[in-house]
C-alpha positions as a Markdown table, in Angstrom:
| # | Residue | x | y | z |
|---|---|---|---|---|
| 1 | Met | 0.0 | 0.0 | 0.0 |
| 2 | Lys | 1.6 | 3.3 | -1.1 |
| 3 | Lys | 1.5 | 6.3 | 1.0 |
| 4 | Ile | -0.3 | 9.1 | -0.9 |
| 5 | Val | -0.5 | 12.7 | 0.3 |
| 6 | Val | -2.8 | 15.2 | -1.3 |
| 7 | Val | -1.4 | 18.7 | -0.8 |
| 8 | Ile | -3.9 | 21.5 | -1.0 |
| 9 | Pro | -2.8 | 25.2 | -0.4 |
| 10 | Thr | -5.6 | 27.3 | 1.0 |
| 11 | Tyr | -6.4 | 31.0 | 1.3 |
| 12 | Asn | -10.0 | 31.9 | 2.2 |
| 13 | Glu | -11.5 | 28.5 | 1.5 |
| 14 | Ala | -13.3 | 27.9 | 4.7 |
| 15 | Asp | -16.6 | 26.8 | 3.0 |
| 16 | Asn | -14.8 | 24.5 | 0.6 |
| 17 | Leu | -12.6 | 22.6 | 3.1 |
| 18 | Pro | -15.3 | 20.3 | 4.6 |
| 19 | Ile | -16.7 | 19.4 | 1.2 |
| 20 | Met | -13.3 | 18.7 | -0.3 |
| 21 | Thr | -12.3 | 16.5 | 2.6 |
| 22 | Ala | -15.5 | 14.5 | 2.3 |
| 23 | Glu | -15.1 | 14.0 | -1.5 |
| 24 | Leu | -11.5 | 12.9 | -1.1 |
| 25 | Gln | -12.3 | 10.5 | 1.6 |
| 26 | Ala | -15.3 | 9.1 | -0.4 |
| 27 | Leu | -12.7 | 7.9 | -3.0 |
| 28 | Asn | -11.8 | 5.2 | -0.4 |
| 29 | Ile | -8.2 | 5.0 | -1.6 |
| 30 | Gln | -6.0 | 3.2 | 0.9 |
| 31 | Gly | -3.0 | 5.1 | 2.1 |
| 32 | Leu | -4.4 | 8.5 | 1.0 |
| 33 | Ser | -4.2 | 11.4 | 3.4 |
| 34 | Ile | -4.8 | 15.2 | 3.0 |
| 35 | Leu | -2.4 | 18.0 | 3.9 |
| 36 | Phe | -3.9 | 21.5 | 3.9 |
| 37 | Val | -1.3 | 24.4 | 3.8 |
| 38 | Asp | -3.1 | 27.6 | 4.9 |
| 39 | Asp | -1.7 | 31.0 | 4.2 |
| 40 | Asn | -3.1 | 32.7 | 7.3 |
| 41 | Ser | -6.6 | 33.1 | 5.8 |
| 42 | Pro | -8.6 | 35.9 | 7.4 |
| 43 | Asp | -11.9 | 34.0 | 6.8 |
| 44 | Gly | -11.0 | 31.3 | 9.4 |
| 45 | Thr | -9.9 | 28.6 | 7.0 |
| 46 | Gly | -7.2 | 27.6 | 9.4 |
| 47 | His | -9.7 | 27.1 | 12.2 |
| 48 | Val | -11.9 | 25.0 | 10.0 |
| 49 | Ala | -8.9 | 22.9 | 9.0 |
| 50 | Asp | -8.0 | 22.4 | 12.7 |
| 51 | Glu | -11.6 | 21.1 | 13.4 |
| 52 | Ile | -11.3 | 18.7 | 10.5 |
| 53 | Val | -8.0 | 17.4 | 11.7 |
| 54 | Gln | -9.5 | 16.8 | 15.2 |
| 55 | Arg | -12.2 | 14.6 | 13.5 |
| 56 | His | -9.8 | 12.8 | 11.2 |
| 57 | Pro | -6.4 | 12.9 | 12.9 |
| 58 | Glu | -5.0 | 9.9 | 11.0 |
| 59 | Arg | -6.0 | 11.1 | 7.5 |
| 60 | Val | -5.9 | 14.9 | 7.6 |
| 61 | Asn | -3.2 | 17.4 | 8.6 |
| 62 | Val | -2.7 | 21.1 | 8.4 |
| 63 | Ile | 0.2 | 23.5 | 8.2 |
| 64 | His | -0.4 | 27.1 | 9.3 |
| 65 | Asn | 1.8 | 29.6 | 7.5 |
| 66 | Pro | 2.1 | 32.8 | 9.7 |
| 67 | Asn | 1.9 | 35.1 | 6.6 |
| 68 | Lys | 0.5 | 35.0 | 3.1 |
| 69 | Gly | 3.6 | 33.7 | 1.3 |
| 70 | Gly | 2.0 | 32.7 | -2.0 |
| 71 | Leu | 1.0 | 29.6 | -3.9 |
| 72 | Gly | 4.5 | 28.4 | -4.7 |
| 73 | Arg | 5.8 | 28.8 | -1.2 |
| 74 | Ala | 2.7 | 26.9 | 0.2 |
| 75 | Tyr | 3.3 | 24.0 | -2.2 |
| 76 | Arg | 7.0 | 23.8 | -1.4 |
| 77 | Ile | 6.2 | 23.6 | 2.3 |
| 78 | Gly | 3.5 | 21.0 | 1.7 |
| 79 | Phe | 5.7 | 18.9 | -0.7 |
| 80 | Lys | 8.6 | 18.9 | 1.7 |
| 81 | Ser | 6.3 | 17.9 | 4.6 |
| 82 | Ala | 4.8 | 15.1 | 2.6 |
| 83 | Leu | 8.2 | 13.8 | 1.6 |
| 84 | Glu | 9.4 | 14.0 | 5.2 |
| 85 | Cys | 6.5 | 11.8 | 6.4 |
| 86 | Gly | 7.3 | 9.1 | 3.8 |
| 87 | Ala | 4.9 | 9.9 | 1.0 |
| 88 | Glu | 5.6 | 7.8 | -2.2 |
| 89 | Leu | 3.1 | 9.8 | -4.3 |
| 90 | Val | 2.2 | 13.5 | -3.9 |
| 91 | Ile | -0.9 | 15.0 | -5.5 |
| 92 | Gln | -1.3 | 18.7 | -5.8 |
| 93 | Met | -4.7 | 20.3 | -6.4 |
| 94 | Asp | -6.8 | 23.4 | -5.7 |
| 95 | Cys | -9.5 | 23.5 | -3.0 |
| 96 | Asp | -12.1 | 25.3 | -5.1 |
| 97 | Phe | -13.2 | 22.2 | -7.1 |
| 98 | Ser | -11.7 | 23.4 | -10.3 |
| 99 | His | -9.9 | 20.1 | -9.9 |
| 100 | Ser | -12.4 | 17.3 | -9.3 |
| 101 | Pro | -11.2 | 14.5 | -7.0 |
| 102 | Ser | -12.9 | 12.1 | -9.4 |
| 103 | His | -9.8 | 12.2 | -11.6 |
| 104 | Ile | -7.5 | 11.0 | -8.9 |
| 105 | Pro | -8.0 | 7.2 | -9.5 |
| 106 | Glu | -6.9 | 7.6 | -13.1 |
| 107 | Met | -3.9 | 9.6 | -12.0 |
| 108 | Leu | -2.9 | 6.9 | -9.7 |
| 109 | Glu | -3.2 | 4.3 | -12.4 |
| 110 | Lys | -1.2 | 6.4 | -15.0 |
| 111 | Ile | 1.6 | 7.2 | -12.5 |
| 112 | Lys | 2.7 | 3.6 | -12.6 |
| 113 | Gln | 4.3 | 4.2 | -15.9 |
| 114 | Val | 5.6 | 7.8 | -15.6 |
| 115 | Asp | 7.0 | 10.3 | -13.1 |
| 116 | Val | 4.4 | 13.0 | -13.3 |
| 117 | Val | 0.7 | 12.9 | -14.3 |
| 118 | Val | -0.8 | 16.2 | -15.3 |
| 119 | Gly | -4.6 | 16.9 | -15.2 |
| 120 | Ser | -4.9 | 18.8 | -18.5 |
| 121 | Arg | -7.6 | 21.1 | -19.9 |
| 122 | Tyr | -6.0 | 21.1 | -23.4 |
| 123 | Val | -5.5 | 17.5 | -24.4 |
| 124 | Ala | -8.1 | 15.6 | -26.3 |
| 125 | Gly | -11.1 | 15.0 | -24.0 |
| 126 | Gly | -10.2 | 17.9 | -21.7 |
| 127 | Lys | -12.9 | 20.5 | -21.2 |
| 128 | Leu | -13.3 | 23.9 | -19.6 |
| 129 | Asp | -16.4 | 25.0 | -17.8 |
| 130 | Glu | -19.1 | 26.0 | -20.3 |
| 131 | Arg | -19.8 | 29.2 | -18.3 |
| 132 | Trp | -16.4 | 30.7 | -19.2 |
| 133 | Glu | -16.7 | 33.7 | -21.4 |
| 134 | Thr | -14.9 | 33.6 | -24.8 |
| 135 | Gly | -12.4 | 36.3 | -23.8 |
| 136 | Arg | -11.4 | 34.3 | -20.7 |
| 137 | Tyr | -11.1 | 31.1 | -22.6 |
| 138 | Leu | -8.9 | 32.7 | -25.3 |
| 139 | Leu | -6.6 | 34.3 | -22.7 |
| 140 | Ser | -6.2 | 31.0 | -20.9 |
| 141 | Trp | -5.5 | 29.2 | -24.2 |
| 142 | Trp | -3.0 | 31.8 | -25.3 |
| 143 | Ala | -1.2 | 31.7 | -22.0 |
| 144 | Asn | -0.9 | 27.9 | -22.1 |
| 145 | Ala | -0.7 | 26.8 | -25.7 |
| 146 | Ile | 1.1 | 29.8 | -27.2 |
| 147 | Tyr | 3.0 | 32.1 | -24.8 |
| 148 | Thr | 4.4 | 29.9 | -22.0 |
| 149 | Arg | 4.5 | 26.7 | -24.0 |
| 150 | Leu | 6.4 | 28.1 | -27.0 |
| 151 | Leu | 8.7 | 30.3 | -24.9 |
| 152 | Leu | 9.8 | 27.4 | -22.7 |
| 153 | Gly | 9.5 | 24.7 | -25.3 |
| 154 | Leu | 7.2 | 22.7 | -23.0 |
| 155 | His | 5.8 | 19.5 | -24.3 |
| 156 | Val | 2.8 | 19.5 | -22.0 |
| 157 | Lys | -0.2 | 21.3 | -23.5 |
| 158 | Asp | -1.5 | 22.7 | -20.2 |
| 159 | Ala | 1.6 | 24.6 | -19.1 |
| 160 | Thr | -0.1 | 26.2 | -16.0 |
| 161 | Ala | -1.9 | 23.1 | -14.8 |
| 162 | Gly | -2.1 | 22.9 | -11.0 |
| 163 | Phe | -3.5 | 19.4 | -10.8 |
| 164 | Lys | -0.6 | 16.9 | -10.8 |
| 165 | Cys | 0.5 | 13.6 | -9.3 |
| 166 | Trp | 4.2 | 13.3 | -8.6 |
| 167 | Arg | 6.4 | 10.4 | -7.7 |
| 168 | Ala | 8.3 | 11.3 | -4.6 |
| 169 | Ala | 11.6 | 10.5 | -6.4 |
| 170 | Ala | 10.8 | 13.2 | -9.0 |
| 171 | Leu | 10.2 | 15.9 | -6.4 |
| 172 | Arg | 13.4 | 15.0 | -4.6 |
| 173 | Gly | 15.3 | 15.0 | -7.9 |
| 174 | Ile | 13.9 | 18.4 | -8.8 |
| 175 | Asp | 15.1 | 19.7 | -5.4 |
| 176 | Leu | 12.4 | 22.1 | -4.2 |
| 177 | Asp | 15.0 | 24.5 | -2.9 |
| 178 | Arg | 15.9 | 25.3 | -6.5 |
| 179 | Ile | 12.3 | 26.4 | -7.3 |
| 180 | Ser | 12.0 | 30.2 | -6.8 |
| 181 | Ser | 8.4 | 31.1 | -7.8 |
| 182 | Asn | 6.0 | 32.0 | -5.1 |
| 183 | Gly | 3.1 | 32.9 | -7.4 |
| 184 | Tyr | 1.2 | 31.4 | -10.3 |
| 185 | Ser | 4.4 | 30.8 | -12.2 |
| 186 | Phe | 5.2 | 28.0 | -9.8 |
| 187 | Gln | 3.2 | 25.7 | -12.0 |
| 188 | Phe | 5.1 | 26.1 | -15.2 |
| 189 | Glu | 8.4 | 26.5 | -13.4 |
| 190 | Met | 7.9 | 23.0 | -12.0 |
| 191 | Ala | 6.8 | 21.6 | -15.4 |
| 192 | Tyr | 9.8 | 23.2 | -17.1 |
| 193 | Val | 12.3 | 21.9 | -14.6 |
| 194 | Ala | 10.8 | 18.4 | -14.6 |
| 195 | Gln | 11.1 | 18.3 | -18.4 |
| 196 | Arg | 14.6 | 19.7 | -18.5 |
| 197 | Leu | 15.6 | 17.0 | -15.9 |
| 198 | Gly | 14.2 | 14.3 | -18.1 |
| 199 | Tyr | 11.2 | 13.1 | -16.0 |
| 200 | Arg | 8.5 | 11.2 | -17.8 |
| 201 | Ile | 5.3 | 13.3 | -18.0 |
| 202 | Lys | 1.8 | 12.2 | -19.0 |
| 203 | Glu | -1.2 | 14.4 | -19.5 |
| 204 | Ile | -4.7 | 13.1 | -18.9 |
| 205 | Pro | -7.9 | 15.0 | -19.8 |
| 206 | Ile | -9.9 | 16.6 | -17.0 |
| 207 | Tyr | -13.0 | 18.8 | -16.8 |
| 208 | Phe | -12.0 | 22.1 | -15.4 |
| 209 | Glu | -15.0 | 23.5 | -13.5 |
| 210 | Asp | -15.3 | 27.1 | -12.4 |
| 211 | Arg | -14.9 | 27.5 | -8.7 |
| 212 | Arg | -18.1 | 26.6 | -6.8 |
| 213 | Ile | -17.7 | 28.9 | -3.8 |
| 214 | Gly | -15.8 | 32.2 | -3.4 |
| 215 | Arg | -13.8 | 34.3 | -5.8 |
| 216 | Ser | -10.9 | 33.6 | -8.0 |
| 217 | Lys | -7.5 | 34.8 | -6.7 |
| 218 | Leu | -6.0 | 35.0 | -10.2 |
| 219 | Thr | -5.8 | 38.7 | -10.7 |
| 220 | Ile | -4.4 | 40.8 | -13.6 |
| 221 | Pro | -1.2 | 41.7 | -11.6 |
| 222 | Ile | -0.6 | 38.0 | -10.9 |
| 223 | Lys | -1.0 | 37.2 | -14.6 |
| 224 | Ile | 1.4 | 39.9 | -15.6 |
| 225 | Glu | 4.0 | 38.8 | -13.0 |
| 226 | Ala | 3.7 | 35.2 | -14.3 |
| 227 | Ala | 4.3 | 36.4 | -17.9 |
| 228 | Ile | 7.5 | 38.2 | -16.8 |
| 229 | Arg | 8.6 | 35.3 | -14.7 |
| 230 | Ala | 8.5 | 32.9 | -17.7 |
| 231 | Trp | 11.5 | 34.7 | -19.2 |
| 232 | Gln | 13.4 | 34.5 | -15.9 |
| 233 | Ile | 12.7 | 30.8 | -15.7 |
| 234 | Leu | 13.8 | 30.2 | -19.2 |
| 235 | Trp | 17.2 | 31.8 | -18.5 |
| 236 | Arg | 17.7 | 30.2 | -15.1 |
| 237 | Tyr | 17.2 | 26.6 | -16.2 |
| 238 | Arg | 18.4 | 26.9 | -19.8 |
| 239 | Asn | 21.4 | 24.6 | -19.1 |
| 240 | Phe | 19.6 | 22.0 | -17.0 |
| 241 | Thr | 20.1 | 18.3 | -18.1 |
| 242 | Pro | 19.0 | 15.0 | -16.6 |
| 243 | Asp | 22.4 | 14.5 | -15.0 |
| 244 | Met | 21.6 | 17.6 | -12.8 |
| 245 | Arg | 18.9 | 15.8 | -10.8 |
| 246 | His | 19.5 | 16.3 | -7.1 |
| 247 | Gln | 21.2 | 13.3 | -5.5 |
| 248 | Glu | 20.4 | 12.8 | -1.9 |
| 249 | Gln | 23.4 | 12.1 | 0.3 |
| 250 | Pro | 23.4 | 8.6 | 1.8 |
| 251 | Ile | 23.1 | 8.4 | 5.5 |
| 252 | Gln | 26.5 | 7.7 | 7.1 |
| 253 | Asp | 26.9 | 5.0 | 9.8 |
| 254 | Thr | 28.2 | 6.4 | 13.0 |
């Protein structure tokens, strides 16, 4: 039985936490646990998470960041914690139900042959919420399929996908301390580094639903910052090759 940790960063998701927890547990996947990483949400998300942990101490945990450090920082903290507790597989996803837990069983099946499985909106069979306006759809398509993907030479079609399943070995090989993005660009920085280091990546189609509760945190300034960061990421990792995977030091006998 593999140990699987679902890492979910949260900021003002108090209403979504209990529902997400229930849907993940309803999958009835042995070895699966949930780790919320809360960025000091003013709406009481952290308190709600603590209450859930009290009810399910063996399957749910929470990390409280003292400040709002951003998506990338929350994921790095969550990934490191998952690895430290012995996770063999780490799943990352949003808490707003844009990423449906129903796709997780397929992810766990596909990860047997690869190092990273990506829940993709832009492969055959993938769909976006029908309520999206044309302008929003075109902006998302351009950012993923044109700008970021062409600039970085990414093979994945959903460059900014935030729904992924990682082998623990891949996360260790990437070395999370090398990842610098704290915002939205974290998603394509991880995808680019994984590709440059030669990890096997598989996309599966998902239905990307608009958030059920609350408001989107993806503002115009965040999008502009991500567009600029893409150039910095290209330059920073331009010389990465598979032999630059991080090698853990063996434990020395004393």
